N, C-alpha and C positions, 0 to 999 in steps of 0.2 A: 499629463494623465498617464497612469500606469495601464498598460495593455493587459488584457486577459486573453489567454490563448485557449481556444476550444479544441479539445482533442477527443478522438474516438478510439475505443479499444476494438480489437487487439492493437498493440503498438508494434512498430517495426524499428529497426536500427536507425533509419533516416529520421523518424520523428524523435526518437530518444536523443539523438545527437544534436538536434535543433534546440532542445530544451536546456535552459540554463538555470543555475541556482538563483532563486529569487523570483523566477517567473510565476505569475498567478495563472492557474488553469481551471477550466471547467471540463470535467471528464464525463463523457457520455458513452454508453455501451454496456457491456457485461464486465463485471469485476467479480472476483471470488473472495470469500471471507475465510480466514483461517487464523487461529491463534497458536500458541506454543504446543498444545496437545495434538492438534491436527498436523502441525509441522513435523512433530516427532514421528507421527504415523506415516506421513508421506516419505520422509527420509528413510524410515525402515523399509517401506515398500520398494524404494529405489534400491537399497542395499540388498534386498531379497529378490530383486529382479521381478517384482510384481507390478501390475499396472497401477498408475496413479488415478485418482478420481476425476481428473481433467488434464488436458494437454497444457503444459506450462508455456509453450511457445507463444510469445507475444502478450502474455497475460499480465494482469495486475492483481495482486493480492492485497486486500484491505484487512488490517489487523483489528478485528472488531468481534465482540460477542454481543449482538443486539438484544435489546429487551423485547419481550413479547409485544405484538402489535395491539394497540388499543383499537376500539371500534372505529372503522373508517380509515385506518392507516394500513399501509402495506407491511410496515415493520415498525417496531418501537424504537426508542432512542438508540442511536447507532454511532456512538463516538469512538474515536481511535483509542487503542490500548498502547502501552509502552512497547516500542519496537525492539528494544534490546533483548527481550526474551526470545525473539526469533533468530537472533544473530548466529547461534551455533548451527542452525539448519539452512540459513539463507544462501551461503555460497554454492551449495549443491543444487539448489533450486535455480539459481541464476545460471549455472552451467547448463541446465536443461532448457533454458530459453525464457525464464521469467524476466519481464522487462520493467515492471514497476511494482512498488510497494507503497502502501499508504498507512501511516501510523503517526506516532508522536515520539519525540525524544531522539537522543543521539544514537548513532550506529557505530559498531566496532571498526577498527582499522581493517580487519579481515573482510568485513562486508564491503567497505568502501573500495578496497583493492579489487574484489570480485566484481563490483559494479563497473569499475573502469574496464576490467578485462572483458566482461561479457556484455557491456553496453546496456546499462539499466539506470533507472532513476528512483529516487526516494521522495515521495510526496508527503508533506505534512498536512494533516487535517487538524482543525482547531478543537482541542479538548475543551469540554464545557459547552459545546454547541451541538450535542448529540441529537436533540430533537430537530434542530434545523437541518443537520446532515441527513437525517432520516427522510426528510421531505424530498430529497433528491432521488430516493429509491422508488422506482415505479413498479418493480416486480421482484419477487423472491422465489427461488427454487432451491429446495434441499438437494445437495449433491452427494455427500458422504459423511460417515462417522456421526450419524444421528444420535448415538449414545452420548455424545459430548454436549448435548443440549444446545444452548446458544453459541457454543464454541464449535459446532459442527461446520463442515465446509458447505457454504451456500453460494449460489450464484445470484448476485444482485444485478439487476438491470438498472442503471442509473442515468439520470438526465441532468446535466449541468451540476455535477458534484464538485463543490469548490475545494481547491487544494492549492498548495504552493510547492514548487520544486525546492526541497531543502538541500538535497545532494544530487548533483548532476553526474552524468557519465564521465565527466572530466575530473571528478573528485572534489569539486568546489562544494563547500559545506557551510550553510548559513550558521550552524552552531559554532563554527570557528571564525567566520568573517564578521558577523554582526556584533558580537560582544565587544570586539576590538573597535569596530567602527563607532559604536555608541557609548563607549566607556567615558565616564566623567574624568576630567583631568584632576589630579590631586594637588594642583598648584594653589 
């Protein structure tokens, strides 16, 4: 039986270093939402020596632009977006203490190098399961950049948000190891 690891945010180096590529996790606590437009603004704020909308130390950012909440829901469908669009901004955020990212798709070599240097992990969430993922969100608070609509920075309080460690702080990457492992022989 595959073990599922329950983790709480914010994360510290000790927790990050225990997580391994392929680990299944359930995340509880506060995570922040941000997509590429919000990332661009945060990096500009850093460059301009302006305050960020939240302290990055130990935090997890979920790459999502949730749908409006239907009646009786805290948030609408909230599936991951393609992470590569955040790659130009991610190393700077990792340097300032970001410990985890949730999204889908491959990450650049620069991001993986920064993850190793600053001790961070990349979690994958299942695309296509947006309504199911939204059920893990128990509270939503708008934080910054409200003009971006669903792409504004929000704080999600989550309970048992399901994810998998795709890239660990040692550089192990499921997008590299698993295709080789499961490739069909051409014999």
